[in-house]
CHARMM internal coordinates of N, CA and C (Angstrom, degrees):
IC EDIT
DIST 1 N 1 CA 1.4505
DIST 1 CA 1 C 1.5315
ANGL 1 N 1 CA 1 C 108.01
DIST 1 C 2 N 1.2925
ANGL 1 CA 1 C 2 N 116.64
DIHE 1 N 1 CA 1 C 2 N 128.96
DIST 2 N 2 CA 1.4570
ANGL 1 C 2 N 2 CA 120.72
DIHE 1 CA 1 C 2 N 2 CA -175.23
DIST 2 CA 2 C 1.5265
ANGL 2 N 2 CA 2 C 113.67
DIHE 1 C 2 N 2 CA 2 C -86.32
DIST 2 C 3 N 1.3024
ANGL 2 CA 2 C 3 N 118.07
DIHE 2 N 2 CA 2 C 3 N -16.17
DIST 3 N 3 CA 1.4643
ANGL 2 C 3 N 3 CA 119.64
DIHE 2 CA 2 C 3 N 3 CA 179.21
DIST 3 CA 3 C 1.5260
ANGL 3 N 3 CA 3 C 109.67
DIHE 2 C 3 N 3 CA 3 C -131.94
DIST 3 C 4 N 1.3077
ANGL 3 CA 3 C 4 N 114.76
DIHE 3 N 3 CA 3 C 4 N 159.07
DIST 4 N 4 CA 1.4597
ANGL 3 C 4 N 4 CA 119.67
DIHE 3 CA 3 C 4 N 4 CA -179.41
DIST 4 CA 4 C 1.5299
ANGL 4 N 4 CA 4 C 110.00
DIHE 3 C 4 N 4 CA 4 C -72.32
DIST 4 C 5 N 1.3184
ANGL 4 CA 4 C 5 N 117.00
DIHE 4 N 4 CA 4 C 5 N 158.50
DIST 5 N 5 CA 1.4679
ANGL 4 C 5 N 5 CA 119.49
DIHE 4 CA 4 C 5 N 5 CA 176.44
DIST 5 CA 5 C 1.5300
ANGL 5 N 5 CA 5 C 112.33
DIHE 4 C 5 N 5 CA 5 C -57.85
DIST 5 C 6 N 1.3147
ANGL 5 CA 5 C 6 N 116.44
DIHE 5 N 5 CA 5 C 6 N -36.52
DIST 6 N 6 CA 1.4659
ANGL 5 C 6 N 6 CA 120.32
DIHE 5 CA 5 C 6 N 6 CA 179.53
DIST 6 CA 6 C 1.5284
ANGL 6 N 6 CA 6 C 111.08
DIHE 5 C 6 N 6 CA 6 C -63.32
DIST 6 C 7 N 1.3284
ANGL 6 CA 6 C 7 N 116.01
DIHE 6 N 6 CA 6 C 7 N -45.10
DIST 7 N 7 CA 1.4657
ANGL 6 C 7 N 7 CA 120.39
DIHE 6 CA 6 C 7 N 7 CA 179.29
DIST 7 CA 7 C 1.5359
ANGL 7 N 7 CA 7 C 110.45
DIHE 6 C 7 N 7 CA 7 C -65.94
DIST 7 C 8 N 1.3240
ANGL 7 CA 7 C 8 N 116.82
DIHE 7 N 7 CA 7 C 8 N -41.04
DIST 8 N 8 CA 1.4629
ANGL 7 C 8 N 8 CA 120.84
DIHE 7 CA 7 C 8 N 8 CA 178.07
DIST 8 CA 8 C 1.5313
ANGL 8 N 8 CA 8 C 110.20
DIHE 7 C 8 N 8 CA 8 C -59.42
DIST 8 C 9 N 1.3418
ANGL 8 CA 8 C 9 N 116.62
DIHE 8 N 8 CA 8 C 9 N -46.74
DIST 9 N 9 CA 1.4588
ANGL 8 C 9 N 9 CA 120.91
DIHE 8 CA 8 C 9 N 9 CA -179.54
DIST 9 CA 9 C 1.5258
ANGL 9 N 9 CA 9 C 111.05
DIHE 8 C 9 N 9 CA 9 C -62.82
DIST 9 C 10 N 1.3300
ANGL 9 CA 9 C 10 N 117.17
DIHE 9 N 9 CA 9 C 10 N -38.30
DIST 10 N 10 CA 1.4647
ANGL 9 C 10 N 10 CA 120.73
DIHE 9 CA 9 C 10 N 10 CA 176.35
DIST 10 CA 10 C 1.5242
ANGL 10 N 10 CA 10 C 110.12
DIHE 9 C 10 N 10 CA 10 C -59.85
DIST 10 C 11 N 1.3302
ANGL 10 CA 10 C 11 N 116.79
DIHE 10 N 10 CA 10 C 11 N -44.51
DIST 11 N 11 CA 1.4643
ANGL 10 C 11 N 11 CA 120.19
DIHE 10 CA 10 C 11 N 11 CA -179.70
DIST 11 CA 11 C 1.5312
ANGL 11 N 11 CA 11 C 111.68
DIHE 10 C 11 N 11 CA 11 C -65.81
DIST 11 C 12 N 1.3170
ANGL 11 CA 11 C 12 N 117.39
DIHE 11 N 11 CA 11 C 12 N -36.36
DIST 12 N 12 CA 1.4682
ANGL 11 C 12 N 12 CA 121.07
DIHE 11 CA 11 C 12 N 12 CA 176.15
DIST 12 CA 12 C 1.5277
ANGL 12 N 12 CA 12 C 109.96
DIHE 11 C 12 N 12 CA 12 C -62.91
DIST 12 C 13 N 1.3320
ANGL 12 CA 12 C 13 N 116.98
DIHE 12 N 12 CA 12 C 13 N -45.64
DIST 13 N 13 CA 1.4672
ANGL 12 C 13 N 13 CA 121.21
DIHE 12 CA 12 C 13 N 13 CA 179.06
DIST 13 CA 13 C 1.5218
ANGL 13 N 13 CA 13 C 111.28
DIHE 12 C 13 N 13 CA 13 C -63.49
DIST 13 C 14 N 1.3267
ANGL 13 CA 13 C 14 N 116.81
DIHE 13 N 13 CA 13 C 14 N -40.65
DIST 14 N 14 CA 1.4646
ANGL 13 C 14 N 14 CA 119.97
DIHE 13 CA 13 C 14 N 14 CA 179.84
DIST 14 CA 14 C 1.5243
ANGL 14 N 14 CA 14 C 111.71
DIHE 13 C 14 N 14 CA 14 C -70.15
DIST 14 C 15 N 1.3197
ANGL 14 CA 14 C 15 N 117.80
DIHE 14 N 14 CA 14 C 15 N -34.32
DIST 15 N 15 CA 1.4668
ANGL 14 C 15 N 15 CA 120.41
DIHE 14 CA 14 C 15 N 15 CA 176.45
DIST 15 CA 15 C 1.5287
ANGL 15 N 15 CA 15 C 109.92
DIHE 14 C 15 N 15 CA 15 C -64.41
DIST 15 C 16 N 1.3295
ANGL 15 CA 15 C 16 N 116.53
DIHE 15 N 15 CA 15 C 16 N -40.28
DIST 16 N 16 CA 1.4680
ANGL 15 C 16 N 16 CA 120.10
DIHE 15 CA 15 C 16 N 16 CA 176.46
DIST 16 CA 16 C 1.5252
ANGL 16 N 16 CA 16 C 110.58
DIHE 15 C 16 N 16 CA 16 C -64.16
DIST 16 C 17 N 1.3142
ANGL 16 CA 16 C 17 N 116.48
DIHE 16 N 16 CA 16 C 17 N -43.17
DIST 17 N 17 CA 1.4660
ANGL 16 C 17 N 17 CA 120.86
DIHE 16 CA 16 C 17 N 17 CA 178.57
DIST 17 CA 17 C 1.5239
ANGL 17 N 17 CA 17 C 110.53
DIHE 16 C 17 N 17 CA 17 C -61.21
DIST 17 C 18 N 1.3093
ANGL 17 CA 17 C 18 N 116.64
DIHE 17 N 17 CA 17 C 18 N -41.80
DIST 18 N 18 CA 1.4678
ANGL 17 C 18 N 18 CA 120.96
DIHE 17 CA 17 C 18 N 18 CA 179.66
DIST 18 CA 18 C 1.5291
ANGL 18 N 18 CA 18 C 110.39
DIHE 17 C 18 N 18 CA 18 C -60.42
DIST 18 C 19 N 1.3297
ANGL 18 CA 18 C 19 N 116.45
DIHE 18 N 18 CA 18 C 19 N -43.12
DIST 19 N 19 CA 1.4735
ANGL 18 C 19 N 19 CA 120.08
DIHE 18 CA 18 C 19 N 19 CA 177.40
DIST 19 CA 19 C 1.5245
ANGL 19 N 19 CA 19 C 111.11
DIHE 18 C 19 N 19 CA 19 C -63.02
DIST 19 C 20 N 1.3279
ANGL 19 CA 19 C 20 N 117.29
DIHE 19 N 19 CA 19 C 20 N -42.56
DIST 20 N 20 CA 1.4659
ANGL 19 C 20 N 20 CA 120.33
DIHE 19 CA 19 C 20 N 20 CA 179.29
DIST 20 CA 20 C 1.5252
ANGL 20 N 20 CA 20 C 111.23
DIHE 19 C 20 N 20 CA 20 C -64.05
DIST 20 C 21 N 1.3136
ANGL 20 CA 20 C 21 N 117.47
DIHE 20 N 20 CA 20 C 21 N -38.08
DIST 21 N 21 CA 1.4627
ANGL 20 C 21 N 21 CA 120.82
DIHE 20 CA 20 C 21 N 21 CA 177.18
DIST 21 CA 21 C 1.5223
ANGL 21 N 21 CA 21 C 110.00
DIHE 20 C 21 N 21 CA 21 C -63.15
DIST 21 C 22 N 1.3256
ANGL 21 CA 21 C 22 N 116.57
DIHE 21 N 21 CA 21 C 22 N -42.35
DIST 22 N 22 CA 1.4681
ANGL 21 C 22 N 22 CA 121.26
DIHE 21 CA 21 C 22 N 22 CA -177.91
DIST 22 CA 22 C 1.5275
ANGL 22 N 22 CA 22 C 112.72
DIHE 21 C 22 N 22 CA 22 C -71.05
DIST 22 C 23 N 1.3331
ANGL 22 CA 22 C 23 N 116.68
DIHE 22 N 22 CA 22 C 23 N -36.51
DIST 23 N 23 CA 1.4590
ANGL 22 C 23 N 23 CA 120.60
DIHE 22 CA 22 C 23 N 23 CA -168.14
DIST 23 CA 23 C 1.5265
ANGL 23 N 23 CA 23 C 115.00
DIHE 22 C 23 N 23 CA 23 C -104.68
DIST 23 C 24 N 1.3310
ANGL 23 CA 23 C 24 N 117.74
DIHE 23 N 23 CA 23 C 24 N -8.51
DIST 24 N 24 CA 1.4658
ANGL 23 C 24 N 24 CA 120.03
DIHE 23 CA 23 C 24 N 24 CA -178.43
DIST 24 CA 24 C 1.5236
ANGL 24 N 24 CA 24 C 110.10
DIHE 23 C 24 N 24 CA 24 C -133.04
DIST 24 C 25 N 1.3057
ANGL 24 CA 24 C 25 N 114.29
DIHE 24 N 24 CA 24 C 25 N 171.86
DIST 25 N 25 CA 1.4674
ANGL 24 C 25 N 25 CA 121.23
DIHE 24 CA 24 C 25 N 25 CA 173.97
DIST 25 CA 25 C 1.5321
ANGL 25 N 25 CA 25 C 110.43
DIHE 24 C 25 N 25 CA 25 C -111.29
DIST 25 C 26 N 1.3261
ANGL 25 CA 25 C 26 N 116.73
DIHE 25 N 25 CA 25 C 26 N 21.29
DIST 26 N 26 CA 1.4616
ANGL 25 C 26 N 26 CA 120.57
DIHE 25 CA 25 C 26 N 26 CA 179.63
DIST 26 CA 26 C 1.5258
ANGL 26 N 26 CA 26 C 110.36
DIHE 25 C 26 N 26 CA 26 C -59.60
DIST 26 C 27 N 1.3210
ANGL 26 CA 26 C 27 N 116.82
DIHE 26 N 26 CA 26 C 27 N 144.84
DIST 27 N 27 CA 1.4703
ANGL 26 C 27 N 27 CA 119.65
DIHE 26 CA 26 C 27 N 27 CA 174.54
DIST 27 CA 27 C 1.5351
ANGL 27 N 27 CA 27 C 110.09
DIHE 26 C 27 N 27 CA 27 C -62.80
DIST 27 C 28 N 1.3119
ANGL 27 CA 27 C 28 N 116.63
DIHE 27 N 27 CA 27 C 28 N 151.44
DIST 28 N 28 CA 1.4634
ANGL 27 C 28 N 28 CA 121.33
DIHE 27 CA 27 C 28 N 28 CA -177.88
DIST 28 CA 28 C 1.5224
ANGL 28 N 28 CA 28 C 112.10
DIHE 27 C 28 N 28 CA 28 C -58.37
DIST 28 C 29 N 1.3207
ANGL 28 CA 28 C 29 N 117.29
DIHE 28 N 28 CA 28 C 29 N -36.19
DIST 29 N 29 CA 1.4628
ANGL 28 C 29 N 29 CA 119.29
DIHE 28 CA 28 C 29 N 29 CA -179.42
DIST 29 CA 29 C 1.5299
ANGL 29 N 29 CA 29 C 110.41
DIHE 28 C 29 N 29 CA 29 C -64.54
DIST 29 C 30 N 1.3163
ANGL 29 CA 29 C 30 N 118.19
DIHE 29 N 29 CA 29 C 30 N -37.51
DIST 30 N 30 CA 1.4664
ANGL 29 C 30 N 30 CA 120.98
DIHE 29 CA 29 C 30 N 30 CA 177.86
DIST 30 CA 30 C 1.5229
ANGL 30 N 30 CA 30 C 111.08
DIHE 29 C 30 N 30 CA 30 C -68.98
DIST 30 C 31 N 1.3180
ANGL 30 CA 30 C 31 N 116.83
DIHE 30 N 30 CA 30 C 31 N -38.82
DIST 31 N 31 CA 1.4682
ANGL 30 C 31 N 31 CA 120.75
DIHE 30 CA 30 C 31 N 31 CA 176.58
DIST 31 CA 31 C 1.5230
ANGL 31 N 31 CA 31 C 109.61
DIHE 30 C 31 N 31 CA 31 C -63.84
DIST 31 C 32 N 1.3178
ANGL 31 CA 31 C 32 N 116.41
DIHE 31 N 31 CA 31 C 32 N -43.90
DIST 32 N 32 CA 1.4653
ANGL 31 C 32 N 32 CA 120.64
DIHE 31 CA 31 C 32 N 32 CA 179.48
DIST 32 CA 32 C 1.5256
ANGL 32 N 32 CA 32 C 110.79
DIHE 31 C 32 N 32 CA 32 C -58.11
DIST 32 C 33 N 1.3169
ANGL 32 CA 32 C 33 N 116.66
DIHE 32 N 32 CA 32 C 33 N -48.30
DIST 33 N 33 CA 1.4645
ANGL 32 C 33 N 33 CA 121.10
DIHE 32 CA 32 C 33 N 33 CA -179.06
DIST 33 CA 33 C 1.5247
ANGL 33 N 33 CA 33 C 110.97
DIHE 32 C 33 N 33 CA 33 C -65.98
DIST 33 C 34 N 1.3255
ANGL 33 CA 33 C 34 N 117.30
DIHE 33 N 33 CA 33 C 34 N -42.17
DIST 34 N 34 CA 1.4653
ANGL 33 C 34 N 34 CA 121.34
DIHE 33 CA 33 C 34 N 34 CA -179.99
DIST 34 CA 34 C 1.5257
ANGL 34 N 34 CA 34 C 112.08
DIHE 33 C 34 N 34 CA 34 C -62.25
DIST 34 C 35 N 1.3199
ANGL 34 CA 34 C 35 N 116.21
DIHE 34 N 34 CA 34 C 35 N -26.47
DIST 35 N 35 CA 1.4660
ANGL 34 C 35 N 35 CA 120.75
DIHE 34 CA 34 C 35 N 35 CA -177.95
DIST 35 CA 35 C 1.5261
ANGL 35 N 35 CA 35 C 112.74
DIHE 34 C 35 N 35 CA 35 C -99.96
DIST 35 C 36 N 1.3228
ANGL 35 CA 35 C 36 N 116.43
DIHE 35 N 35 CA 35 C 36 N 8.92
DIST 36 N 36 CA 1.4512
ANGL 35 C 36 N 36 CA 120.63
DIHE 35 CA 35 C 36 N 36 CA 172.17
DIST 36 CA 36 C 1.5082
ANGL 36 N 36 CA 36 C 116.84
DIHE 35 C 36 N 36 CA 36 C 89.91
DIST 36 C 37 N 1.3136
ANGL 36 CA 36 C 37 N 117.65
DIHE 36 N 36 CA 36 C 37 N 14.23
DIST 37 N 37 CA 1.4646
ANGL 36 C 37 N 37 CA 120.53
DIHE 36 CA 36 C 37 N 37 CA 177.37
DIST 37 CA 37 C 1.5244
ANGL 37 N 37 CA 37 C 108.97
DIHE 36 C 37 N 37 CA 37 C -89.98
DIST 37 C 38 N 1.3291
ANGL 37 CA 37 C 38 N 116.29
DIHE 37 N 37 CA 37 C 38 N 146.59
DIST 38 N 38 CA 1.4627
ANGL 37 C 38 N 38 CA 120.35
DIHE 37 CA 37 C 38 N 38 CA -176.53
DIST 38 CA 38 C 1.5190
ANGL 38 N 38 CA 38 C 112.77
DIHE 37 C 38 N 38 CA 38 C -79.91
DIST 38 C 39 N 1.3283
ANGL 38 CA 38 C 39 N 116.83
DIHE 38 N 38 CA 38 C 39 N -18.98
DIST 39 N 39 CA 1.4628
ANGL 38 C 39 N 39 CA 120.12
DIHE 38 CA 38 C 39 N 39 CA 179.11
DIST 39 CA 39 C 1.5207
ANGL 39 N 39 CA 39 C 109.63
DIHE 38 C 39 N 39 CA 39 C -154.80
DIST 39 C 40 N 1.3191
ANGL 39 CA 39 C 40 N 115.00
DIHE 39 N 39 CA 39 C 40 N 159.44
DIST 40 N 40 CA 1.4625
ANGL 39 C 40 N 40 CA 120.07
DIHE 39 CA 39 C 40 N 40 CA 177.43
DIST 40 CA 40 C 1.5211
ANGL 40 N 40 CA 40 C 110.92
DIHE 39 C 40 N 40 CA 40 C -66.88
DIST 40 C 41 N 1.3266
ANGL 40 CA 40 C 41 N 117.23
DIHE 40 N 40 CA 40 C 41 N -33.32
DIST 41 N 41 CA 1.4662
ANGL 40 C 41 N 41 CA 119.12
DIHE 40 CA 40 C 41 N 41 CA -179.32
DIST 41 CA 41 C 1.5261
ANGL 41 N 41 CA 41 C 111.54
DIHE 40 C 41 N 41 CA 41 C -69.76
DIST 41 C 42 N 1.3293
ANGL 41 CA 41 C 42 N 117.38
DIHE 41 N 41 CA 41 C 42 N -38.43
DIST 42 N 42 CA 1.4667
ANGL 41 C 42 N 42 CA 119.67
DIHE 41 CA 41 C 42 N 42 CA 176.64
DIST 42 CA 42 C 1.5264
ANGL 42 N 42 CA 42 C 110.41
DIHE 41 C 42 N 42 CA 42 C -66.58
DIST 42 C 43 N 1.3228
ANGL 42 CA 42 C 43 N 116.57
DIHE 42 N 42 CA 42 C 43 N -41.98
DIST 43 N 43 CA 1.4619
ANGL 42 C 43 N 43 CA 121.34
DIHE 42 CA 42 C 43 N 43 CA 175.92
DIST 43 CA 43 C 1.5248
ANGL 43 N 43 CA 43 C 110.71
DIHE 42 C 43 N 43 CA 43 C -57.79
DIST 43 C 44 N 1.3182
ANGL 43 CA 43 C 44 N 116.66
DIHE 43 N 43 CA 43 C 44 N -47.53
DIST 44 N 44 CA 1.4617
ANGL 43 C 44 N 44 CA 121.18
DIHE 43 CA 43 C 44 N 44 CA -178.83
DIST 44 CA 44 C 1.5275
ANGL 44 N 44 CA 44 C 111.26
DIHE 43 C 44 N 44 CA 44 C -61.42
DIST 44 C 45 N 1.3155
ANGL 44 CA 44 C 45 N 116.27
DIHE 44 N 44 CA 44 C 45 N -42.16
DIST 45 N 45 CA 1.4679
ANGL 44 C 45 N 45 CA 120.98
DIHE 44 CA 44 C 45 N 45 CA 179.55
DIST 45 CA 45 C 1.5284
ANGL 45 N 45 CA 45 C 110.63
DIHE 44 C 45 N 45 CA 45 C -62.47
DIST 45 C 46 N 1.3169
ANGL 45 CA 45 C 46 N 117.92
DIHE 45 N 45 CA 45 C 46 N -45.62
DIST 46 N 46 CA 1.4661
ANGL 45 C 46 N 46 CA 121.73
DIHE 45 CA 45 C 46 N 46 CA 179.73
DIST 46 CA 46 C 1.5253
ANGL 46 N 46 CA 46 C 111.18
DIHE 45 C 46 N 46 CA 46 C -66.64
DIST 46 C 47 N 1.3253
ANGL 46 CA 46 C 47 N 117.17
DIHE 46 N 46 CA 46 C 47 N -43.18
DIST 47 N 47 CA 1.4636
ANGL 46 C 47 N 47 CA 122.12
DIHE 46 CA 46 C 47 N 47 CA 179.94
DIST 47 CA 47 C 1.5245
ANGL 47 N 47 CA 47 C 109.90
DIHE 46 C 47 N 47 CA 47 C -59.77
DIST 47 C 48 N 1.3223
ANGL 47 CA 47 C 48 N 116.13
DIHE 47 N 47 CA 47 C 48 N -47.05
DIST 48 N 48 CA 1.4635
ANGL 47 C 48 N 48 CA 121.71
DIHE 47 CA 47 C 48 N 48 CA -178.98
DIST 48 CA 48 C 1.5319
ANGL 48 N 48 CA 48 C 111.02
DIHE 47 C 48 N 48 CA 48 C -64.41
DIST 48 C 49 N 1.3178
ANGL 48 CA 48 C 49 N 117.61
DIHE 48 N 48 CA 48 C 49 N -37.76
DIST 49 N 49 CA 1.4630
ANGL 48 C 49 N 49 CA 121.62
DIHE 48 CA 48 C 49 N 49 CA 179.96
DIST 49 CA 49 C 1.5273
ANGL 49 N 49 CA 49 C 111.78
DIHE 48 C 49 N 49 CA 49 C -65.01
DIST 49 C 50 N 1.3271
ANGL 49 CA 49 C 50 N 116.78
DIHE 49 N 49 CA 49 C 50 N -35.03
DIST 50 N 50 CA 1.4667
ANGL 49 C 50 N 50 CA 120.62
DIHE 49 CA 49 C 50 N 50 CA -177.69
DIST 50 CA 50 C 1.5223
ANGL 50 N 50 CA 50 C 112.36
DIHE 49 C 50 N 50 CA 50 C -87.94
DIST 50 C 51 N 1.3367
ANGL 50 CA 50 C 51 N 117.75
DIHE 50 N 50 CA 50 C 51 N -43.17
DIST 51 N 51 CA 1.4653
ANGL 50 C 51 N 51 CA 121.14
DIHE 50 CA 50 C 51 N 51 CA -172.68
DIST 51 CA 51 C 1.5351
ANGL 51 N 51 CA 51 C 114.40
DIHE 50 C 51 N 51 CA 51 C -103.99
DIST 51 C 52 N 1.3225
ANGL 51 CA 51 C 52 N 117.64
DIHE 51 N 51 CA 51 C 52 N -1.26
DIST 52 N 52 CA 1.4791
ANGL 51 C 52 N 52 CA 122.72
DIHE 51 CA 51 C 52 N 52 CA 179.22
DIST 52 CA 52 C 1.5260
ANGL 52 N 52 CA 52 C 113.93
DIHE 51 C 52 N 52 CA 52 C 59.62
DIST 52 C 53 N 1.3191
ANGL 52 CA 52 C 53 N 116.52
DIHE 52 N 52 CA 52 C 53 N 27.80
DIST 53 N 53 CA 1.4637
ANGL 52 C 53 N 53 CA 122.22
DIHE 52 CA 52 C 53 N 53 CA 175.73
DIST 53 CA 53 C 1.5206
ANGL 53 N 53 CA 53 C 106.90
DIHE 52 C 53 N 53 CA 53 C -155.49
DIST 53 C 54 N 1.3246
ANGL 53 CA 53 C 54 N 117.06
DIHE 53 N 53 CA 53 C 54 N 146.09
DIST 54 N 54 CA 1.4645
ANGL 53 C 54 N 54 CA 116.89
DIHE 53 CA 53 C 54 N 54 CA 179.12
DIST 54 CA 54 C 1.5349
ANGL 54 N 54 CA 54 C 109.50
DIHE 53 C 54 N 54 CA 54 C -80.46
DIST 54 C 55 N 1.3277
ANGL 54 CA 54 C 55 N 117.58
DIHE 54 N 54 CA 54 C 55 N 157.60
DIST 55 N 55 CA 1.4630
ANGL 54 C 55 N 55 CA 121.03
DIHE 54 CA 54 C 55 N 55 CA -174.65
DIST 55 CA 55 C 1.5291
ANGL 55 N 55 CA 55 C 114.32
DIHE 54 C 55 N 55 CA 55 C -58.11
DIST 55 C 56 N 1.3149
ANGL 55 CA 55 C 56 N 117.58
DIHE 55 N 55 CA 55 C 56 N -39.88
DIST 56 N 56 CA 1.4696
ANGL 55 C 56 N 56 CA 120.03
DIHE 55 CA 55 C 56 N 56 CA -179.72
DIST 56 CA 56 C 1.5176
ANGL 56 N 56 CA 56 C 111.65
DIHE 55 C 56 N 56 CA 56 C -65.35
DIST 56 C 57 N 1.3120
ANGL 56 CA 56 C 57 N 117.02
DIHE 56 N 56 CA 56 C 57 N -41.89
DIST 57 N 57 CA 1.4651
ANGL 56 C 57 N 57 CA 120.69
DIHE 56 CA 56 C 57 N 57 CA 177.49
DIST 57 CA 57 C 1.5240
ANGL 57 N 57 CA 57 C 110.53
DIHE 56 C 57 N 57 CA 57 C -66.48
DIST 57 C 58 N 1.3266
ANGL 57 CA 57 C 58 N 117.15
DIHE 57 N 57 CA 57 C 58 N -36.22
DIST 58 N 58 CA 1.4639
ANGL 57 C 58 N 58 CA 120.55
DIHE 57 CA 57 C 58 N 58 CA 178.05
DIST 58 CA 58 C 1.5260
ANGL 58 N 58 CA 58 C 110.57
DIHE 57 C 58 N 58 CA 58 C -62.89
DIST 58 C 59 N 1.3177
ANGL 58 CA 58 C 59 N 116.62
DIHE 58 N 58 CA 58 C 59 N -40.70
DIST 59 N 59 CA 1.4619
ANGL 58 C 59 N 59 CA 120.62
DIHE 58 CA 58 C 59 N 59 CA 179.59
DIST 59 CA 59 C 1.5252
ANGL 59 N 59 CA 59 C 111.24
DIHE 58 C 59 N 59 CA 59 C -62.91
DIST 59 C 60 N 1.3157
ANGL 59 CA 59 C 60 N 117.45
DIHE 59 N 59 CA 59 C 60 N -37.83
DIST 60 N 60 CA 1.4615
ANGL 59 C 60 N 60 CA 121.86
DIHE 59 CA 59 C 60 N 60 CA -178.03
DIST 60 CA 60 C 1.5020
ANGL 60 N 60 CA 60 C 109.67
DIHE 59 C 60 N 60 CA 60 C -80.93
END
COOR INIT
IC SEED 1 N 1 CA 1 C
IC BUILD
């Protein structure tokens, strides 16, 4: 396995968040909570670290 279970789970959560951003108009805070993040700011930081774009910019 090339990545830790924690990192794998983070990527699974972010992939789900990415789909929700693409397919819904839910507010970012609701997407963050639905994907297991404790805050929208933590979600945004993780999303940006993996995809090199913040969630709001990705939606637009």
